[in-house]
matplotlib code that plots the C-alpha trace (Angstrom):
import matplotlib.pyplot as plt

x = [90.8, 88.7, 90.5, 89.5, 85.9, 85.9, 87.6, 85.4, 82.3, 83.4, 84.2, 81.1, 78.0, 75.2, 72.5, 73.9, 74.4, 70.9, 69.4, 70.5, 67.8, 65.3, 63.6, 64.5, 63.2, 64.9, 63.0, 64.9, 68.3, 67.3, 66.0, 62.8, 61.5, 59.5, 61.2, 62.9, 62.6, 58.8, 55.7, 54.3, 52.5, 53.6, 57.4, 58.9, 62.4, 65.0, 68.6, 70.6, 73.8, 75.2, 75.1, 75.7, 72.9, 69.5, 66.5, 63.0, 60.4, 58.0, 60.1, 63.0, 65.7, 68.8, 72.3, 75.1, 76.7, 78.1, 74.8, 73.0, 75.1, 75.1, 71.3, 70.6, 73.2, 73.9, 77.5, 79.8, 81.3, 84.7, 83.1, 81.1, 84.2, 86.0, 83.1, 82.7, 86.4, 86.6, 83.6, 85.4, 88.7, 90.4, 93.2, 92.6, 95.6, 94.7, 94.9, 98.2, 101.4, 102.8, 105.9, 103.8, 101.8, 105.0, 106.5, 103.5, 103.8, 107.4, 106.7, 104.0, 106.4, 109.1, 106.7, 105.8, 109.4, 110.0, 107.0, 108.5, 111.8, 110.3, 108.2, 111.2, 113.2, 110.6, 110.6, 114.3, 116.5, 117.3, 116.3, 113.1, 112.2, 112.6, 110.2, 107.8, 108.0, 107.3, 104.1, 103.1, 103.6, 101.5, 98.7, 98.9, 98.2, 100.2, 97.2, 96.8, 100.5, 99.9, 96.7, 98.1, 101.5, 103.6, 107.3, 110.7, 113.2, 116.7, 119.2, 121.7, 121.7, 121.4, 120.1, 116.8, 118.7, 120.9, 118.0, 116.1, 119.2, 119.5, 115.8, 116.4, 115.2, 117.1, 118.1, 115.8, 112.8, 113.6, 113.8, 110.6, 108.8, 109.7, 111.8, 115.2, 116.5, 119.5, 121.9, 125.4, 126.9, 124.8, 121.7, 120.2, 117.2, 114.3, 113.2, 115.9, 115.3, 111.6, 108.5, 106.9, 103.2, 102.3, 99.8, 97.4, 95.0, 91.3, 92.2, 94.6, 97.8, 100.8, 101.4, 103.5, 104.8, 104.7, 107.5, 107.6, 110.9, 112.2, 114.7, 114.2, 117.0, 115.5, 114.3, 110.5, 108.7, 106.5, 107.7, 105.7, 106.8, 107.2, 104.3, 104.8, 102.9, 101.2, 100.7, 98.8, 98.4, 95.5, 93.5, 94.3, 92.5, 94.6, 93.0, 90.2, 91.0, 90.5, 87.5, 85.5, 83.3, 82.4, 81.8, 79.3, 77.6, 77.4, 76.7, 79.1, 82.8, 84.7, 87.6, 90.6, 93.9, 96.8, 97.7, 97.8, 94.5, 93.0, 94.8, 93.7, 90.1, 90.1, 91.5, 88.8, 86.0, 85.6, 86.1, 84.7, 87.6, 89.9, 92.6, 93.0, 96.8, 96.9, 94.0, 90.4, 89.0, 90.0, 87.6, 89.2, 88.8, 85.2, 84.6, 86.1, 83.6, 80.7, 80.9, 80.3, 76.8, 77.1, 75.1, 77.5, 81.2, 82.1, 85.3, 86.8, 88.9, 91.5, 90.9, 94.3, 94.5, 95.4, 92.6, 90.0, 91.2, 91.0, 87.9, 85.7, 88.2, 88.7, 85.0, 84.5, 87.3, 85.7, 82.3, 83.8, 85.5, 82.3, 80.3, 82.9, 83.0, 79.2, 79.1, 81.9, 80.3, 77.4, 74.9, 71.3, 68.1, 68.5, 72.0, 71.8, 69.2, 70.8, 74.5, 77.2, 76.6, 79.6, 79.5, 82.0, 82.8, 85.4, 87.1, 87.7, 90.6, 94.1, 92.9, 93.1, 91.4, 94.4, 94.3, 90.6, 90.0, 92.4, 91.3, 87.5, 86.1, 82.5, 82.9, 84.4, 81.5, 79.1, 81.0, 80.9, 77.2, 76.6, 78.4, 76.8, 76.4, 79.4, 77.4, 75.4, 78.7, 80.3, 77.2, 77.0, 80.7, 80.3, 77.1, 78.9, 81.5, 79.0, 77.0, 73.6, 71.9, 73.4, 72.7, 76.3, 77.0, 74.2, 75.5, 79.0, 77.5, 75.6, 78.6, 80.4, 77.6, 75.4, 78.0, 78.5, 74.8, 74.3, 76.8, 75.1, 74.3, 71.2, 68.2, 66.2, 69.2, 70.0, 66.4, 66.6, 69.8, 68.4, 65.6, 68.1, 69.9, 66.5, 65.6, 69.0, 69.0, 65.4, 66.0, 63.3, 64.2, 63.3, 65.7, 68.5, 67.7, 68.1, 71.3, 72.8, 72.2, 73.6, 76.7, 78.5, 81.5, 83.9, 82.9, 84.9, 88.0, 86.9, 85.9, 89.1, 87.3, 88.4, 89.9, 92.2, 96.0, 97.5, 100.3, 102.9, 101.6, 103.8, 104.6, 106.5, 107.7, 110.0, 112.2, 115.3, 115.3, 113.1, 110.0, 108.0, 109.4, 113.0, 112.4, 110.9, 113.7, 116.3, 114.7, 114.5, 118.1, 119.2, 116.9, 116.5, 115.4, 112.2, 111.3, 108.2, 106.7, 106.3, 102.9, 103.3, 103.1, 106.2, 103.8, 103.5, 107.0, 107.2, 111.0, 112.2, 115.4, 113.5, 111.0, 113.7, 115.5, 112.2, 111.7, 115.2, 114.6, 111.3, 113.0, 115.3, 118.4, 120.7, 121.3, 125.1, 125.4, 124.1, 122.9, 123.6, 126.0, 123.4, 121.3, 124.3, 124.8, 121.2, 121.7, 124.8, 122.9, 120.0, 122.3, 123.9, 120.6, 119.1, 117.3, 118.6, 116.3, 116.4, 115.8, 112.1, 111.4, 111.2, 112.5, 109.6, 107.1, 108.7, 108.7, 105.0, 104.2, 106.4, 104.8, 101.3, 102.5, 103.8, 100.4, 98.7, 101.0, 100.3, 96.5, 96.7, 98.4, 95.8, 93.0, 94.5, 94.9, 91.3, 90.1, 92.1, 90.7, 87.2, 87.8, 89.1, 85.8, 87.4, 85.5, 82.2, 79.4, 81.8, 80.0, 83.0, 85.4, 83.0, 83.0, 86.7, 87.1, 84.7, 86.6, 90.0, 88.7, 87.4, 90.7, 92.6, 90.4, 91.0, 94.8, 95.0, 93.1, 95.4, 98.5, 97.3, 96.4, 99.8, 101.6, 99.8, 99.1, 101.7, 104.2, 101.4, 100.0, 103.3, 103.9, 100.5, 101.2, 104.3, 102.5]
y = [103.6, 100.7, 101.2, 104.9, 104.0, 101.5, 103.8, 106.8, 104.6, 103.4, 106.9, 108.8, 108.5, 107.6, 108.4, 111.9, 112.4, 111.5, 113.0, 116.4, 116.1, 113.6, 113.6, 110.2, 108.4, 105.4, 102.2, 99.3, 99.0, 101.2, 104.7, 105.4, 108.4, 109.5, 108.5, 111.4, 109.6, 109.3, 110.8, 108.9, 109.4, 106.3, 106.0, 103.2, 104.5, 103.0, 103.7, 100.8, 102.1, 98.6, 97.8, 101.5, 101.4, 102.9, 101.2, 102.2, 99.4, 101.6, 102.5, 100.0, 102.7, 101.4, 102.6, 103.9, 107.2, 107.5, 106.7, 109.1, 112.1, 110.9, 110.8, 113.8, 116.2, 114.7, 114.1, 111.7, 108.9, 110.6, 113.9, 112.1, 110.4, 113.8, 115.5, 112.6, 112.3, 116.0, 115.6, 112.7, 114.7, 112.0, 112.4, 110.2, 108.0, 107.7, 111.5, 111.9, 112.0, 108.5, 109.1, 110.0, 106.8, 104.8, 106.5, 105.5, 101.9, 101.8, 103.0, 100.3, 97.7, 98.8, 98.4, 94.9, 94.0, 95.3, 93.3, 90.1, 90.9, 91.5, 88.4, 86.3, 87.8, 86.8, 83.2, 82.7, 84.5, 83.6, 87.0, 86.8, 83.5, 85.2, 87.9, 85.2, 83.7, 87.1, 87.3, 83.9, 85.0, 88.0, 85.7, 86.3, 83.1, 81.9, 82.2, 85.9, 86.5, 85.2, 87.1, 90.5, 89.8, 90.6, 90.6, 91.6, 94.2, 92.9, 95.1, 95.3, 99.0, 98.6, 95.1, 96.3, 98.9, 96.2, 94.0, 96.8, 97.7, 94.0, 94.0, 97.0, 99.9, 103.2, 104.8, 107.7, 105.4, 103.6, 106.9, 108.2, 105.0, 105.8, 102.6, 104.2, 107.2, 109.4, 110.2, 111.3, 108.1, 107.9, 105.8, 103.5, 101.2, 103.2, 100.2, 98.3, 95.5, 96.1, 94.0, 95.1, 95.7, 96.3, 99.2, 98.8, 101.1, 100.3, 98.5, 96.1, 97.8, 98.0, 101.8, 102.0, 100.1, 100.4, 99.2, 98.2, 98.4, 95.1, 96.6, 98.9, 101.2, 102.0, 105.6, 105.6, 102.4, 102.8, 104.3, 104.6, 105.2, 108.8, 110.5, 109.7, 110.0, 106.8, 107.2, 109.9, 108.7, 111.0, 109.6, 105.9, 103.4, 100.4, 97.0, 98.5, 96.1, 93.2, 94.6, 96.0, 93.0, 92.7, 96.4, 96.3, 93.2, 94.6, 98.2, 99.3, 99.7, 99.5, 102.0, 101.4, 103.2, 100.8, 98.1, 95.4, 96.5, 95.9, 92.6, 91.2, 92.3, 90.5, 87.4, 87.5, 87.7, 91.5, 91.4, 94.9, 96.6, 99.2, 101.3, 105.1, 104.8, 107.1, 109.5, 109.2, 109.7, 112.3, 113.9, 112.0, 108.7, 109.6, 110.2, 106.9, 105.1, 107.3, 106.6, 102.9, 103.9, 102.2, 103.3, 103.4, 103.9, 102.9, 104.5, 102.5, 104.6, 102.8, 102.3, 103.2, 106.1, 108.6, 107.3, 107.6, 111.2, 112.3, 110.4, 113.5, 115.7, 113.2, 112.7, 116.5, 116.6, 113.7, 115.3, 118.5, 116.4, 114.7, 117.9, 119.5, 116.5, 116.5, 120.2, 120.2, 117.3, 119.6, 117.0, 117.4, 116.6, 112.8, 112.2, 114.6, 112.3, 109.0, 109.5, 107.8, 108.1, 108.0, 106.2, 106.0, 103.3, 103.5, 100.3, 99.4, 100.8, 99.6, 97.7, 98.3, 96.5, 94.2, 92.9, 92.7, 91.0, 88.2, 88.0, 88.6, 89.0, 88.7, 91.6, 93.6, 92.7, 94.0, 97.2, 97.8, 97.0, 99.5, 102.4, 105.8, 108.5, 110.7, 113.8, 112.0, 110.6, 114.1, 115.7, 112.8, 113.3, 117.1, 116.5, 114.1, 116.7, 119.6, 120.5, 120.7, 121.3, 124.8, 127.7, 128.4, 124.7, 124.6, 127.7, 126.3, 123.0, 124.9, 127.0, 123.8, 121.6, 124.1, 125.1, 121.5, 120.9, 124.2, 123.1, 119.8, 120.0, 117.8, 119.9, 116.9, 115.7, 119.2, 119.6, 116.2, 117.3, 120.7, 118.9, 116.9, 120.0, 121.6, 118.6, 118.6, 122.3, 123.4, 126.1, 126.4, 124.7, 127.8, 129.9, 127.3, 127.3, 131.1, 131.0, 128.3, 130.3, 133.4, 132.0, 129.3, 127.5, 130.0, 132.5, 130.4, 131.6, 135.2, 135.5, 133.8, 130.7, 127.1, 128.1, 130.7, 130.1, 128.2, 129.8, 127.7, 128.5, 128.9, 132.5, 131.5, 128.0, 129.1, 131.7, 129.7, 130.1, 133.1, 131.7, 128.5, 127.7, 128.0, 126.0, 123.2, 123.2, 123.2, 120.0, 118.5, 119.2, 117.6, 114.6, 114.1, 110.5, 111.8, 114.2, 112.1, 113.1, 116.7, 116.7, 119.9, 121.2, 123.1, 126.1, 126.2, 127.6, 131.3, 131.5, 130.2, 128.7, 126.9, 125.7, 124.4, 122.7, 121.1, 119.6, 118.2, 116.5, 115.1, 113.7, 111.7, 114.0, 114.3, 117.9, 117.4, 116.1, 116.7, 120.2, 123.4, 125.8, 128.3, 125.6, 124.2, 127.6, 127.6, 124.2, 125.5, 128.5, 126.3, 123.8, 126.5, 127.0, 123.5, 122.7, 120.1, 117.3, 115.0, 111.3, 111.8, 113.7, 111.7, 113.8, 112.6, 113.8, 117.2, 117.5, 116.6, 119.3, 121.9, 121.2, 121.7, 124.9, 126.2, 125.6, 127.2, 130.2, 130.6, 130.4, 133.0, 135.4, 134.8, 135.3, 138.5, 139.8, 138.9, 140.7, 143.8, 143.9, 143.6, 146.4, 148.6, 148.0, 146.0, 143.3, 145.0, 144.1, 141.9, 138.6, 137.1, 138.1, 136.9, 133.5, 133.5, 134.4, 131.6, 129.1, 130.1, 130.1, 126.6, 125.4, 127.2, 125.6, 122.1, 122.7, 123.9, 120.9, 118.6, 120.3, 120.1, 116.5, 115.6, 117.4, 115.5, 112.1, 111.3, 109.5, 107.5, 106.5, 105.4, 103.3, 101.7, 100.6, 98.8, 96.7]
z = [64.6, 66.1, 69.4, 69.4, 68.9, 71.7, 74.1, 73.4, 73.6, 77.0, 78.4, 77.1, 79.3, 76.9, 79.4, 80.0, 76.3, 75.3, 78.4, 77.2, 74.5, 75.7, 79.1, 80.6, 83.6, 85.3, 85.0, 86.6, 84.9, 81.9, 81.2, 79.3, 77.4, 74.4, 71.2, 69.4, 66.1, 65.9, 67.5, 70.4, 73.7, 75.6, 76.1, 74.0, 73.8, 76.1, 76.9, 78.4, 80.2, 80.6, 76.9, 76.0, 73.4, 72.8, 71.2, 70.3, 70.4, 68.4, 65.3, 65.8, 65.8, 67.5, 68.1, 70.3, 71.1, 67.5, 65.7, 68.0, 66.9, 63.3, 63.2, 65.5, 64.1, 60.6, 61.4, 59.5, 61.6, 61.8, 62.9, 65.6, 66.8, 67.1, 68.9, 71.4, 72.0, 72.9, 75.2, 77.0, 77.2, 75.1, 72.5, 69.5, 68.8, 65.1, 64.7, 66.4, 64.5, 63.6, 65.7, 68.7, 68.4, 68.0, 71.1, 73.2, 71.9, 72.8, 76.4, 76.7, 75.3, 77.8, 80.7, 79.4, 79.2, 82.8, 83.9, 82.6, 84.2, 87.6, 87.4, 86.5, 89.3, 91.9, 90.7, 89.7, 92.2, 95.8, 97.0, 94.9, 96.6, 100.0, 98.8, 97.7, 101.2, 102.7, 100.5, 101.8, 105.4, 104.7, 103.6, 99.9, 98.1, 95.0, 92.8, 93.9, 93.2, 89.7, 89.1, 90.1, 88.5, 91.6, 91.0, 92.5, 91.5, 92.2, 94.0, 91.1, 90.4, 86.7, 86.1, 84.5, 82.5, 81.0, 80.3, 78.5, 76.5, 75.5, 74.4, 72.1, 74.2, 74.2, 77.5, 76.7, 76.3, 79.5, 81.4, 79.7, 80.9, 84.5, 84.8, 84.9, 86.8, 86.2, 89.0, 90.0, 88.7, 85.6, 84.9, 87.5, 88.0, 89.6, 91.6, 93.6, 96.1, 96.1, 95.9, 92.7, 92.0, 88.4, 87.9, 84.9, 83.4, 82.9, 79.6, 81.3, 80.0, 82.3, 82.7, 85.9, 88.9, 92.6, 94.8, 98.4, 100.3, 101.5, 103.9, 106.8, 105.7, 102.3, 101.7, 101.2, 102.1, 99.0, 95.7, 92.5, 89.0, 88.2, 86.3, 82.6, 79.3, 80.3, 84.1, 86.0, 89.6, 90.4, 87.4, 88.0, 90.1, 90.9, 90.1, 88.0, 85.2, 87.6, 89.3, 86.3, 85.7, 89.4, 89.7, 86.9, 88.3, 91.8, 90.5, 93.3, 93.9, 97.2, 97.3, 99.6, 99.8, 99.1, 96.6, 99.3, 100.7, 97.3, 96.7, 100.1, 99.4, 96.1, 97.7, 100.3, 97.7, 97.4, 93.7, 93.1, 95.0, 93.6, 95.3, 95.0, 95.8, 98.8, 98.3, 99.2, 95.7, 93.1, 90.7, 87.8, 89.7, 90.5, 86.8, 85.8, 88.1, 87.3, 83.6, 84.4, 85.5, 88.9, 91.9, 94.8, 95.6, 99.2, 100.5, 103.4, 105.8, 107.8, 111.5, 112.9, 115.3, 112.6, 110.4, 113.2, 114.1, 110.5, 109.4, 109.7, 107.9, 105.2, 104.8, 104.5, 101.8, 100.0, 100.1, 98.5, 95.8, 94.9, 94.8, 92.5, 90.3, 89.9, 89.3, 86.7, 84.9, 84.0, 85.1, 83.8, 85.6, 85.0, 86.2, 89.1, 90.6, 89.6, 89.4, 91.5, 95.2, 97.5, 100.9, 103.7, 106.2, 109.0, 110.0, 113.7, 115.6, 114.6, 111.5, 107.7, 104.9, 104.3, 107.9, 108.3, 104.9, 106.1, 109.7, 109.6, 106.1, 107.3, 109.7, 106.8, 104.6, 107.4, 107.7, 103.9, 103.8, 106.6, 105.0, 105.2, 102.4, 102.7, 103.6, 106.3, 107.6, 107.9, 109.5, 112.0, 112.9, 113.4, 115.5, 117.8, 118.9, 119.0, 122.1, 120.5, 123.8, 123.9, 121.5, 120.8, 120.2, 117.6, 115.9, 115.6, 114.3, 111.6, 110.7, 109.7, 108.4, 106.5, 103.9, 103.0, 102.6, 100.8, 98.1, 97.5, 93.7, 93.8, 95.0, 96.4, 98.4, 99.6, 100.9, 102.7, 104.5, 105.3, 107.0, 109.0, 110.2, 111.1, 113.3, 115.0, 115.8, 115.9, 113.2, 110.6, 107.3, 105.3, 107.4, 106.8, 103.1, 102.9, 105.0, 102.9, 99.7, 101.2, 102.9, 100.9, 102.2, 100.9, 103.6, 106.1, 104.3, 103.9, 107.6, 108.9, 110.2, 109.7, 106.4, 107.9, 107.5, 110.4, 112.4, 110.6, 107.2, 104.1, 104.9, 108.1, 107.3, 104.4, 106.0, 105.4, 101.7, 101.1, 99.3, 99.2, 95.7, 96.7, 99.9, 97.9, 95.4, 98.1, 99.4, 96.0, 95.1, 98.4, 98.0, 94.2, 94.6, 96.2, 93.3, 92.4, 95.8, 94.6, 93.0, 91.0, 87.4, 86.1, 85.8, 89.6, 89.6, 88.5, 88.4, 85.0, 86.5, 89.2, 86.7, 84.4, 87.3, 88.4, 85.0, 85.0, 88.4, 87.3, 84.2, 86.5, 86.2, 89.2, 90.5, 90.5, 86.9, 83.4, 84.1, 82.2, 83.9, 84.9, 86.6, 88.3, 89.8, 91.0, 92.6, 94.4, 95.8, 96.9, 98.6, 100.7, 102.5, 102.4, 105.6, 108.1, 109.4, 112.4, 112.1, 113.0, 109.7, 106.4, 103.4, 101.2, 103.8, 103.9, 100.1, 99.9, 102.5, 100.9, 97.5, 99.0, 100.7, 97.4, 95.7, 98.7, 98.5, 94.7, 95.3, 98.0, 95.6, 92.9, 95.4, 96.7, 93.1, 92.2, 95.4, 94.5, 91.0, 92.4, 94.9, 92.0, 90.1, 87.3, 85.6, 84.8, 87.3, 89.3, 88.4, 86.7, 89.5, 92.1, 90.4, 90.2, 93.8, 94.9, 92.8, 94.1, 97.7, 97.3, 95.9, 98.7, 101.4, 99.9, 99.7, 103.3, 104.6, 102.6, 103.9, 107.5, 107.1, 105.6, 108.4, 111.1, 109.6, 106.9, 109.1, 110.8, 107.4, 106.1, 109.2, 108.9, 105.4, 106.6, 109.1]

ax = plt.figure().add_subplot(projection="3d")
ax.plot(x, y, z, "-o")
ax.set_aspect("equal")
plt.show()
């Protein structure tokens, strides 16, 4: 129970909670307002987001999120805990079945045991010592190796499996923790001959591992633990546990992509750095930082050729993510003005944070300090490639920039950027305001603009096996070791057999063993039409793109169905369906951008990480 209170207290934004009932105004590091507990004309009530407490200097009322609900709504402590946990989207461990809590503890214990095994292998084996020398050559100091708990997974096939068995863990527990896979020859270590990076949650618990290949012939240069009950990659920020204190002190976080980018940044003195592990910033990751009540998150885009080409697109995607996160958080007037602002910086050509942190940390510090707000960054990039001296160039510029500005949730920020667009194009700000309100970003999809399906969309790229779902499953049955690269939910697969097969593969099962007869028949049918690849195509890359194509295909079907219902006059006045269409269109636009980016840039990104 005490752990539940601490976790809920950390996740619930006390300023947002109290700001729903009290008009608060920022005053330095705190927020002030008229006390709700006694009558006053001069504000003496303060909310401190760092201490997560409120205090009135007039009536001496003092408390936290729990006492706030207890006093405002008359709730008992247990009731307040439940309400706040639901608000934060948390499942209370103390209210779960004892066997469920014990299962979580066993998974954590299994990860801790694997952590010790990997650490010992780095220190005590000849191959581990070679890996340690590789780390030294890469500029990672021994103190940094210790601080981040880097290790080595021996190439023994079942060395960790045997160690876990010796320590009392069942094979089921080891598989559930993502440490062991299941293949044609039985169980095997998920990580083999890899440099190991422990992944911890914000509370410092080891929830997963990342592994870097130590040989050129290994499939996948970087492999993560599969998604488990403990680990959700999209909701995890690597090194948050190590960076938390510095983030609070600086009131800012620097976000890089890879583990070693973050490690090098910490070693160079950028202690407020976290890694998003391959994405710019997800909504869940944004929320994790936003609840810390910091002011800025600076996303550093790599400076390789692919990174430079995609900076505008990635910035646009990032702006959309932030806008959705703010809108879905239901921000009130206080937090809409004072919430987490996201900035972007692009590193010089052919550099990444890892390299620049070691070679020229002062230049990196300057670049981080000069980061631009993400919306300003994107508008600037669009303007650079637009011919603003011509009317058609200005129109194309507005067609891309205005929807982004129109979807900005903060009214004051939106007006400021509308003013910027007005100055750049000479169009009256009032005209832009009306156009933004009438033509949100989803019209790009409905009119066949940038959101239109590319020629090689899912409808044409899956002819070999008849549907995006079967195409993806054909890939997964041929390359089961890459199953973790398919970022899907089982519900994304309509076919019950394909869905059951996908769940088996995600659980580490091999498609040629341990399957029911009817699923074995499905595998055989898929194998007959599995695609062939040349050496230039990485299977994991193809699986990622196929998974995105499947999600895009599903969204298109839902969008078409919603449009058909609207045309038939279903849904009353159409307001609900309009909202559904807008939401689906936004999701489709995001997925299309992600798929296009993966298609062009994935191979370059992987090669960059191996530098």
